[in-house]
N, C-alpha and C positions, 0 to 999 in steps of 0.2 A: 146796029141791028133792026131787019123788019119789023113792021107790028105785030104781026103775025105771030113770028118768030119767039120774038120780047112776050109777047101772051104763052104760048104753052111752053116758053121756060119759065114763067113764074108759075101756072100750073104744077108742073114738074116740082119747080121748087118751095112751092109753099110749106108741103106737110114736114122733106127736113129738117125745115127753119126752124120749123113750130117748135118740132120736137127740141133742138139742138139749143135754142133757147132757153124754153123750159125749163127741161132736167138739167141744164149746165146753169140756172138759175137757183133750182130747185137744191141743187146739191150740195153750192156755195150756204143754203140755210140749214138743209137738216144738219151737216158737219160742225155749223156754229150754236143747233142748238143742243147736238153731242158733246160739246164745250162746253156749255152752263150760259150759252149769248140766246136768251127766249126773242128778241125782236124780232126778228121774220116771223117765227111761229103766232107771235101774239099782232101781227099783222095779215097773218092769211100767206103769206110769201114762200110757206113752202106746201105748193102746191105744182098739182099735177098740169091745174087749167091754163093755157098762154096765155091769156086775157092779159092775166095778174102779171105777165112782164112783157107783156109787150109795149113799145116806148116807138109809137109812130113817128120820128123823124128816123131814130135808129134802127129801128125793125125791120118796118115796111120802106118807108122811102131813100133811104139808101141802100138799102139791095137792092130795090129794083133798079135806083141809075147805077150801080157797079154794073148790074149783071146789064144794061144797055149797052152801057158803054167800054164794058168790058173791061179786063185786068182783075187785080186782086179784086171777090167779096170782101166790102165790108158793111160792116155796122155791132149796133149793138140791142141788147134788153134792158129793161131797166135793172138797174143792181138793186139787188136781195140786201135790205139795211144790215147793218153788222155791227154789231156793239165791241168794237175790242177787248175794252176795258174792262165789261162783264167775261168774257174768257176765265176762265179759270189759273189761265198760264197764257193773258194775253200774246207776249213776243214768240211764245213757242205755239198755243194753238193756231197762231192767224195763221202760219205754214201749212195745216192740213187745211183750214177752210177756204184757205187761196184752190189747193193744189184742187178741191172738191170738183170744181169749173171743169180744171182740162181734163179730169180724168175723167171725169161723165161725157165728154165728146168724144174722147176715147173708146169709150164704153160703146158707143154709139156709131165709131167709126166699124168698131167690131162687128156690130151688129147687122150694120150696111151692106158689108163685104160677105159678111153670110147670107144676106138678104140675093146679093149679088151673083152668088155663086148657084144658091139654087134660081136662080131666071136663066144663067147661062144651062143650068142643065134641063130645062125644059122651052129649047127655041123655038118647040112646037104650038106653043101654049099662048091664047091669045093675049096674053097682057104679060108677055117677054119685053115686049119692045118697055111699054113704058115704064114697066116697074123696074128693067134695064137700066135704063133712063134719071130714075126714080132714085134708085141704088148709089148712079155713080155720081149723085149730086148730092147724097146724104154723107158720101163719102168724103169730096172736096168738102163740102161745108162745114164740117165739122176739123176735116183737118187743117181747114183756116182759121177755124175759129182758136182749135187748139192754140196751134201757131201762135196765133195775133197773141192772145192772153197769155201766152208766157214771155212776151219779150218785156223785160224786167223796167218798166216804166207805170209808175205807180198814175193812177189808181187800177192797174191792170192785176190782172192776179200775180204776173211775173212780178210785178215792183213788188204785191204783197210779199211773196215767197222770200222776192231779193228782202226787203227790212228787215222778213223773220231770221235773215240765215245771217244777217253783214253786224257784225261788233256795234255798241251802242253808238258809239258817233256816225262811222259812217252809216249809221241805218237812217239814224238822225236827219242826217243830211240830204238822204234820197228821198225821208218821207216828204222832206216841204217843199217838191214837185210837183207833188199832184194834186195840187189845186191847178195847176197848167198844162197836165196829164194830155187833158180830152186835148188842149187846143194843139199838143206838139206831134197828138197820134191826127187827130185831122188835116194837119198842115201836111204831115209825110201820105197821107192818103191819095190828096191832091197831085202828090209827083210821081216820079218810078221809085220812090226813095222806101216804101214801102213795099212796095213787090221784091225789089232786091234784097232788102231785110229780112225779109221771110223766107224765100225762096229757096235757099239749099234745106232749111226746116222742114219742109214743106215736100221738098224732090227726098227727099233721107227719107221720109215716112211711107211715102208711093213707093218710091227702092221695096223697104222694107212688106210694104204689103204683097208686091207683084211677088215678092220671094217668093214667101210664104204658100197664096194662093198659085200661086204659076200664071199669073194671067201677062 
């Protein structure tokens, strides 16, 4: 990707990325507080201020590299601290805390699709093209983050969901993978494997979106 095109892409992607990570992480903290864990609240992480959630490598460097190199957009934010033992029913409530992040991304997909429909309805407007590109980027980023986080690999949200749903013995065995989960994910991201794994789910969501809004 040429430098001027990269700068333009980063400018368009910046707002969707910041919204995606901020609402995703704040949702985890909010639901954790609802179920009894005050850790994120006490540390000021239930916040819509993106600065509180930005990880220099995961939120800035890696997304820029993946935008430049192409392929699956990859990155992460600083995870909201959750003390699962402080939840009123740790194994059961873990499910809802973990689901909150992908649910926030799904909500943002709906919002960006609505913005995209608005932009397409006023093609003569001065803001039509940049708003259309930003909305498309917002949909893409949130669909990818939702699919990525639902992988059943601790410490991703999908891993937490699986631990919550599995019987105790299987849940314990899966939870033991957590210290190595990030390294496994980075390895997958450095190969075509992550794209192959996520592509069916991403295509399914895009297919539903096109069916619903007629794009």
